[in-house]
MARROKOL-281913 format. One record per residue (C-alpha): y, x, z; residue in three letters. Coordinates in steps of 0.1 Angstrom, whole numbers. Last residue first. Layout:
BEGIN
rec py = Y; px = X; pz = Z; rest = ALA
...
end
This chain:
BEGIN
rec py = 222; px = -113; pz = 130; rest = LEU
rec py = 195; px = -108; pz = 104; rest = ALA
rec py = 178; px = -74; pz = 109; rest = ILE
rec py = 164; px = -51; pz = 83; rest = GLY
rec py = 140; px = -22; pz = 83; rest = TRP
rec py = 126; px = 5; pz = 61; rest = PHE
rec py = 104; px = 31; pz = 79; rest = ILE
rec py = 90; px = 66; pz = 73; rest = SER
rec py = 68; px = 88; pz = 95; rest = LEU
rec py = 34; px = 72; pz = 88; rest = GLU
rec py = 44; px = 68; pz = 51; rest = GLN
rec py = 52; px = 105; pz = 46; rest = LEU
rec py = 72; px = 108; pz = 15; rest = ASN
rec py = 52; px = 135; pz = -3; rest = TRP
rec py = 71; px = 164; pz = -18; rest = LYS
rec py = 64; px = 178; pz = -52; rest = TYR
rec py = 78; px = 213; pz = -57; rest = ALA
rec py = 112; px = 221; pz = -72; rest = SER
rec py = 132; px = 213; pz = -41; rest = ASP
rec py = 163; px = 193; pz = -48; rest = ASN
rec py = 155; px = 161; pz = -30; rest = HIS
rec py = 162; px = 124; pz = -37; rest = TYR
rec py = 152; px = 92; pz = -20; rest = LEU
rec py = 159; px = 55; pz = -27; rest = GLN
rec py = 156; px = 26; pz = -4; rest = VAL
rec py = 159; px = -11; pz = -14; rest = LYS
rec py = 181; px = -41; pz = -6; rest = TYR
rec py = 183; px = -74; pz = -26; rest = THR
rec py = 211; px = -99; pz = -24; rest = ASP
rec py = 200; px = -135; pz = -32; rest = THR
rec py = 209; px = -151; pz = 2; rest = GLY
rec py = 246; px = -140; pz = 1; rest = ASN
rec py = 242; px = -110; pz = 25; rest = ALA
rec py = 271; px = -100; pz = 47; rest = VAL
rec py = 267; px = -63; pz = 54; rest = ASP
rec py = 259; px = -35; pz = 79; rest = ALA
rec py = 243; px = -3; pz = 65; rest = TYR
rec py = 220; px = 23; pz = 82; rest = THR
rec py = 209; px = 58; pz = 72; rest = THR
rec py = 181; px = 82; pz = 80; rest = GLY
rec py = 168; px = 117; pz = 71; rest = CYS
rec py = 137; px = 138; pz = 79; rest = GLY
rec py = 127; px = 173; pz = 69; rest = LEU
rec py = 93; px = 185; pz = 79; rest = TYR
rec py = 76; px = 219; pz = 76; rest = THR
rec py = 108; px = 238; pz = 69; rest = SER
rec py = 120; px = 267; pz = 47; rest = ALA
rec py = 154; px = 276; pz = 61; rest = GLU
rec py = 190; px = 264; pz = 58; rest = ASN
rec py = 178; px = 228; pz = 53; rest = SER
rec py = 204; px = 202; pz = 44; rest = HIS
rec py = 205; px = 165; pz = 53; rest = ILE
rec py = 221; px = 139; pz = 31; rest = THR
rec py = 230; px = 103; pz = 41; rest = THR
rec py = 236; px = 74; pz = 19; rest = GLU
rec py = 254; px = 41; pz = 18; rest = THR
rec py = 261; px = 13; pz = -8; rest = VAL
rec py = 241; px = 25; pz = -38; rest = GLY
rec py = 239; px = 0; pz = -66; rest = GLY
rec py = 208; px = -19; pz = -78; rest = GLY
rec py = 215; px = -52; pz = -60; rest = ASN
rec py = 221; px = -33; pz = -28; rest = LYS
rec py = 206; px = 2; pz = -26; rest = MET
rec py = 203; px = 22; pz = 7; rest = ILE
rec py = 202; px = 59; pz = 0; rest = ARG
rec py = 183; px = 88; pz = 15; rest = ILE
rec py = 193; px = 123; pz = 4; rest = THR
rec py = 172; px = 155; pz = 9; rest = MET
rec py = 184; px = 190; pz = 8; rest = HIS
rec py = 173; px = 226; pz = 0; rest = ARG
rec py = 191; px = 258; pz = 7; rest = GLY
rec py = 160; px = 277; pz = 19; rest = THR
rec py = 126; px = 276; pz = 2; rest = THR
rec py = 93; px = 259; pz = 3; rest = ALA
rec py = 103; px = 225; pz = 17; rest = PHE
rec py = 69; px = 216; pz = 31; rest = ASN
rec py = 73; px = 180; pz = 42; rest = TYR
rec py = 94; px = 149; pz = 35; rest = PHE
rec py = 104; px = 122; pz = 60; rest = THR
rec py = 121; px = 89; pz = 57; rest = CYS
rec py = 143; px = 68; pz = 80; rest = ASN
rec py = 157; px = 35; pz = 67; rest = SER
rec py = 183; px = 9; pz = 75; rest = GLY
rec py = 195; px = -27; pz = 71; rest = VAL
rec py = 219; px = -46; pz = 93; rest = ILE
rec py = 226; px = -83; pz = 84; rest = ILE
rec py = 253; px = -109; pz = 86; rest = ASN
rec py = 246; px = -141; pz = 67; rest = GLY
rec py = 227; px = -155; pz = 37; rest = ALA
rec py = 189; px = -151; pz = 40; rest = ALA
rec py = 175; px = -117; pz = 35; rest = PRO
rec py = 160; px = -102; pz = 3; rest = THR
rec py = 143; px = -70; pz = 13; rest = TRP
rec py = 126; px = -49; pz = -15; rest = THR
rec py = 100; px = -22; pz = -15; rest = ASN
rec py = 67; px = -40; pz = -12; rest = SER
rec py = 80; px = -76; pz = -5; rest = ALA
rec py = 102; px = -85; pz = 25; rest = PHE
rec py = 118; px = -119; pz = 29; rest = THR
rec py = 88; px = -138; pz = 44; rest = GLY
rec py = 107; px = -152; pz = 74; rest = ASP
rec py = 87; px = -135; pz = 102; rest = THR
rec py = 82; px = -103; pz = 83; rest = ASP
rec py = 71; px = -79; pz = 111; rest = PHE
rec py = 49; px = -48; pz = 110; rest = PHE
rec py = 47; px = -45; pz = 72; rest = GLU
rec py = 27; px = -22; pz = 50; rest = SER
rec py = 29; px = -2; pz = 17; rest = ASN
rec py = 65; px = 8; pz = 16; rest = PHE
rec py = 73; px = 19; pz = -19; rest = ILE
rec py = 104; px = 42; pz = -20; rest = VAL
rec py = 126; px = 40; pz = -51; rest = THR
rec py = 130; px = 75; pz = -65; rest = THR
rec py = 162; px = 93; pz = -74; rest = ASN
end
């Protein structure tokens, strides 16, 4: 499993996102991510995306590829009640033997305070 580093921000109005971690204020939140890999060379491969809260996995989605594919994308969301110090991150895993680049322009990590 690899923690994803997101290199840029579109919105961070309350200054709670830093590089790969979101630390929202206390209250109801929804957090999610969509990530993309490319060039799965063989059949029977899969990719898992996981939302981590305080270092432990809270939700994940796995997508399987029955054929060699150019792009394989996966997403997941999680609703929670944050306590003001909780941290959320995204981890990825794939079972293809070759290195796969997490495409930054096709990947996003987001959170909303409700």
